[in-house]
C-alpha positions as CSV (number, residue, x, y, z in Angstrom):
1,M,-9.5,-21.8,-25.5
2,V,-12.8,-21.7,-24.1
3,A,-14.2,-18.9,-22.2
4,E,-17.6,-20.0,-20.2
5,G,-19.0,-16.7,-19.1
6,E,-19.4,-13.3,-19.4
7,D,-16.9,-12.6,-16.4
8,L,-13.9,-14.5,-18.2
9,V,-14.7,-12.9,-21.6
10,V,-14.4,-9.1,-20.0
11,A,-11.6,-10.5,-18.6
12,G,-9.8,-11.6,-21.8
13,L,-11.0,-7.6,-23.2
14,E,-9.4,-6.2,-20.2
15,H,-5.9,-7.8,-21.3
16,G,-6.8,-7.0,-25.1
17,V,-7.3,-10.5,-25.7
18,R,-10.6,-10.3,-27.9
19,P,-13.6,-13.5,-28.8
20,S,-12.8,-14.9,-32.7
21,V,-16.3,-16.8,-31.7
22,L,-18.9,-15.8,-29.8
23,F,-22.2,-17.8,-28.6
24,V,-24.9,-16.1,-26.7
25,D,-28.4,-17.5,-24.6
26,A,-30.7,-16.3,-27.2
27,E,-33.1,-15.9,-24.3
28,R,-30.8,-13.8,-22.4
29,T,-29.4,-11.2,-25.0
30,G,-31.3,-8.4,-23.2
31,E,-29.7,-9.0,-20.2
32,L,-26.3,-8.2,-22.1
33,T,-26.5,-5.0,-23.9
34,D,-23.1,-3.6,-22.4
35,L,-21.0,-6.8,-23.1
36,L,-22.9,-7.5,-26.7
37,A,-21.9,-3.5,-27.5
38,R,-17.7,-4.1,-26.9
39,L,-18.0,-7.2,-29.0
40,G,-20.2,-5.9,-31.9
41,D,-16.9,-6.3,-33.9
42,V,-17.0,-10.4,-33.5
43,S,-17.0,-11.4,-37.1
44,E,-18.8,-15.0,-35.7
45,A,-21.5,-14.0,-33.3
46,Y,-24.6,-16.4,-32.5
47,A,-27.7,-16.2,-30.6
48,V,-28.6,-20.1,-29.9
49,P,-31.1,-21.6,-28.0
50,H,-30.8,-22.0,-24.3
51,Q,-30.5,-25.8,-23.4
52,L,-27.9,-25.7,-26.7
53,L,-25.6,-23.7,-24.8
54,A,-26.3,-25.4,-21.4
55,S,-25.4,-28.5,-22.8
56,A,-22.4,-27.6,-24.4
57,S,-21.3,-25.9,-20.8
58,Q,-19.6,-27.8,-17.7
59,L,-20.7,-24.8,-15.4
60,A,-23.2,-26.0,-12.8
61,A,-25.4,-23.2,-13.8
62,P,-25.2,-22.6,-17.4
63,P,-23.6,-19.2,-19.1
64,R,-25.2,-16.7,-20.3
65,V,-22.2,-16.1,-23.3
66,V,-19.4,-18.8,-24.1
67,A,-16.2,-17.9,-26.7
68,I,-13.2,-18.9,-28.2
69,L,-10.6,-16.5,-26.9
70,P,-6.8,-16.9,-28.8
71,Q,-4.8,-18.8,-26.5
72,P,-1.7,-16.6,-24.8
73,G,1.4,-17.4,-25.5
74,P,3.2,-19.6,-25.8
75,F,5.7,-18.1,-23.6
76,A,9.7,-19.3,-23.8
77,F,12.2,-18.2,-20.8
78,R,13.4,-15.9,-23.6
79,D,10.0,-13.8,-23.4
80,V,10.0,-13.3,-19.6
81,V,11.6,-11.5,-16.6
82,F,14.9,-14.0,-15.9
83,P,16.2,-14.4,-13.5
84,P,12.6,-13.6,-11.7
85,S,12.3,-11.3,-9.0
86,L,9.3,-14.3,-8.3
87,G,8.9,-17.6,-10.0
88,V,6.0,-20.3,-9.7
89,W,7.7,-23.9,-11.0
90,L,4.7,-26.5,-10.9
91,A,5.6,-30.2,-11.1
92,G,3.7,-32.8,-11.5
93,V,0.5,-30.3,-10.3
94,A,-2.2,-32.5,-12.4
95,D,-5.5,-31.2,-11.3
96,P,-6.6,-28.3,-13.4
97,G,-8.5,-26.8,-10.7
98,N,-5.3,-26.4,-8.3
99,V,-3.5,-25.2,-11.4
100,G,-5.6,-22.5,-12.1
101,T,-5.9,-21.6,-8.4
102,L,-2.2,-21.4,-8.5
103,V,-2.6,-18.7,-11.6
104,R,-4.5,-16.5,-10.0
105,S,-2.6,-16.8,-6.5
106,A,0.5,-16.3,-8.8
107,A,-0.6,-13.3,-10.6
108,A,-2.2,-11.3,-7.3
109,L,0.5,-11.5,-5.1
110,G,3.6,-10.7,-7.3
111,A,5.2,-13.3,-9.2
112,D,6.9,-12.9,-12.9
113,W,5.5,-16.2,-14.2
114,V,4.3,-19.6,-13.9
115,A,6.1,-22.3,-15.0
116,L,4.3,-25.7,-15.2
117,G,6.8,-29.1,-15.4
118,P,5.8,-32.3,-17.1
119,G,2.6,-34.3,-15.5
120,S,1.3,-30.8,-14.9
121,A,-2.4,-29.9,-15.8
122,D,-3.0,-27.7,-19.3
123,P,-3.6,-23.8,-17.6
124,F,-5.8,-23.4,-20.4
125,H,-8.3,-26.7,-19.4
126,P,-11.6,-24.7,-18.8
127,R,-11.2,-25.7,-15.2
128,A,-8.4,-23.9,-14.8
129,T,-9.2,-21.2,-16.5
130,R,-12.7,-20.8,-14.7
131,A,-10.6,-20.9,-11.2
132,A,-8.1,-19.0,-12.3
133,M,-10.5,-15.8,-12.9
134,G,-8.9,-14.3,-15.2
135,A,-5.5,-14.5,-14.2
136,T,-4.9,-16.8,-17.5
137,F,-4.5,-13.1,-19.5
138,A,-2.4,-11.5,-16.3
139,I,0.5,-13.5,-16.2
140,P,3.0,-15.1,-18.4
141,L,2.4,-19.1,-18.4
142,L,5.6,-21.1,-19.6
143,E,4.2,-25.1,-20.6
144,G,6.8,-27.8,-20.4
145,V,9.3,-26.7,-18.3
146,R,11.0,-29.5,-17.0
147,G,13.4,-29.5,-14.1
148,E,16.5,-29.7,-16.1
149,D,15.6,-26.5,-18.0
150,L,15.5,-24.9,-14.9
151,A,19.1,-26.4,-13.9
152,A,20.6,-25.0,-17.2
153,R,19.9,-21.3,-16.0
154,D,21.8,-19.4,-13.1
155,G,21.0,-16.5,-10.8
156,F,18.2,-17.6,-8.7
157,R,17.2,-19.6,-5.9
158,V,14.9,-22.7,-6.2
159,V,12.2,-22.6,-2.9
160,A,11.0,-26.1,-3.0
161,A,7.6,-26.9,-0.7
162,V,8.1,-30.2,0.6
163,V,5.2,-31.8,3.6
164,D,8.5,-32.2,6.2
165,D,11.7,-31.8,7.0
166,G,11.9,-28.4,5.3
167,R,12.1,-24.8,7.5
168,P,9.0,-22.6,7.8
169,P,8.6,-20.0,5.4
170,W,8.9,-17.3,7.5
171,E,12.5,-18.4,8.6
172,T,13.4,-18.3,4.9
173,D,14.4,-15.9,2.8
174,L,12.0,-15.3,0.0
175,R,13.0,-11.9,-0.9
176,G,14.6,-13.5,-4.1
177,P,15.3,-14.0,-6.7
178,I,13.5,-17.0,-6.5
179,V,11.5,-19.9,-8.1
180,I,8.7,-21.3,-6.0
181,A,8.5,-25.5,-6.5
182,L,5.2,-27.1,-6.1
183,G,4.5,-30.8,-6.4
184,G,1.9,-32.6,-7.6
185,E,-1.1,-34.0,-4.9
186,R,0.1,-37.3,-4.7
187,E,4.0,-37.9,-5.1
188,G,5.0,-34.2,-4.2
189,L,7.7,-32.4,-5.3
190,E,10.5,-35.5,-4.8
191,P,10.2,-36.9,-8.5
192,G,10.4,-32.7,-9.7
193,L,13.4,-32.5,-7.4
194,S,15.8,-35.1,-8.6
195,Q,15.7,-33.6,-11.8
196,L,17.2,-30.2,-10.6
197,G,20.4,-31.7,-10.0
198,P,23.4,-30.1,-7.7
199,A,23.9,-26.9,-9.7
200,L,20.7,-25.2,-8.4
201,A,20.4,-24.3,-4.6
202,V,17.5,-25.8,-3.4
203,E,16.2,-24.8,0.2
204,R,13.1,-26.7,1.3
205,V,10.0,-25.2,3.3
206,T,7.3,-27.1,5.3
207,I,4.2,-25.2,6.9
208,P,4.0,-26.0,10.3
209,Q,0.8,-27.5,11.0
210,T,-1.3,-29.0,13.9
211,H,-0.5,-32.3,14.4
212,G,-2.7,-35.2,13.0
213,A,-4.0,-32.7,10.0
214,E,-4.1,-34.1,6.2
215,S,-1.6,-32.2,4.3
216,L,-2.3,-28.9,2.7
217,N,-3.7,-28.7,-1.0
218,V,-1.2,-27.9,-3.4
219,A,-2.8,-24.7,-4.2
220,A,-3.1,-23.4,-0.7
221,A,0.5,-24.1,0.6
222,G,1.0,-22.1,-2.8
223,A,-0.7,-19.3,-1.9
224,I,1.2,-19.0,1.3
225,L,4.1,-19.5,0.3
226,L,3.6,-16.4,-2.4
227,A,1.4,-14.2,0.3
228,E,5.0,-14.7,2.4
229,A,6.8,-13.5,0.1
230,M,4.8,-10.5,-0.8
231,R,5.1,-10.2,2.7
232,Q,9.1,-10.4,3.4
233,R,9.5,-8.2,0.3
234,S,7.1,-5.5,1.5
235,A,8.4,-5.4,5.1
236,G,12.1,-5.9,4.0
237,E,12.7,-8.5,6.5
238,I,12.4,-12.3,7.3
239,G,10.0,-13.2,10.1
240,S,9.6,-10.4,13.2
241,A,13.3,-10.5,14.4
242,G,15.3,-9.5,10.7
243,P,16.8,-11.9,8.7
244,V,17.8,-15.1,9.9
245,A,21.9,-16.0,9.3
């Protein structure tokens, strides 16, 4: 995977992931003394002209460092906590930036793993890894997880984020073991839910919004649900009045 910028490279180092190839802006090596000292054992390290590194980057501001890192995983259900205390399943979340932001939120808010269903963006796409800000290395990412794959397992509930007709998250028991399911930006979650079948317990949640507002971005909705799950687990109760019957 490609890591643009020293922040991602450092995040990899903190999780035991070292670059296999390193490109450094030849005009700015003096600004990177400490990092380059940590990377002194990288066998393929190149100082390249500023314009060349800038032309190869997708960032608006050219990075000082671009590295090739080993891609974490691959992970399967046998490699992760299952059933999870808190898992996340992305069904058709096609925008890499949203996937990366959700990975970052999941890692920060206590999820055990993030599973990506068909139609979801590559979590190792450069835009996804930039949005994840190092969380790519902090939480297992399972790719190609179909609804049928979840439905073949038990011991957890699915909490499905839907636009309408769901219960507010603070009135829903999010204390686990659960998998929060989030759908695509256009089609929503319904196509993914149709793959789950009748065996799994599915609870629909809807985040209330002011009248006339556009639906929430999937990354924002995911962060709200994950934060509410963390709050309930910390407080040991649902809402302010205790568990809902």
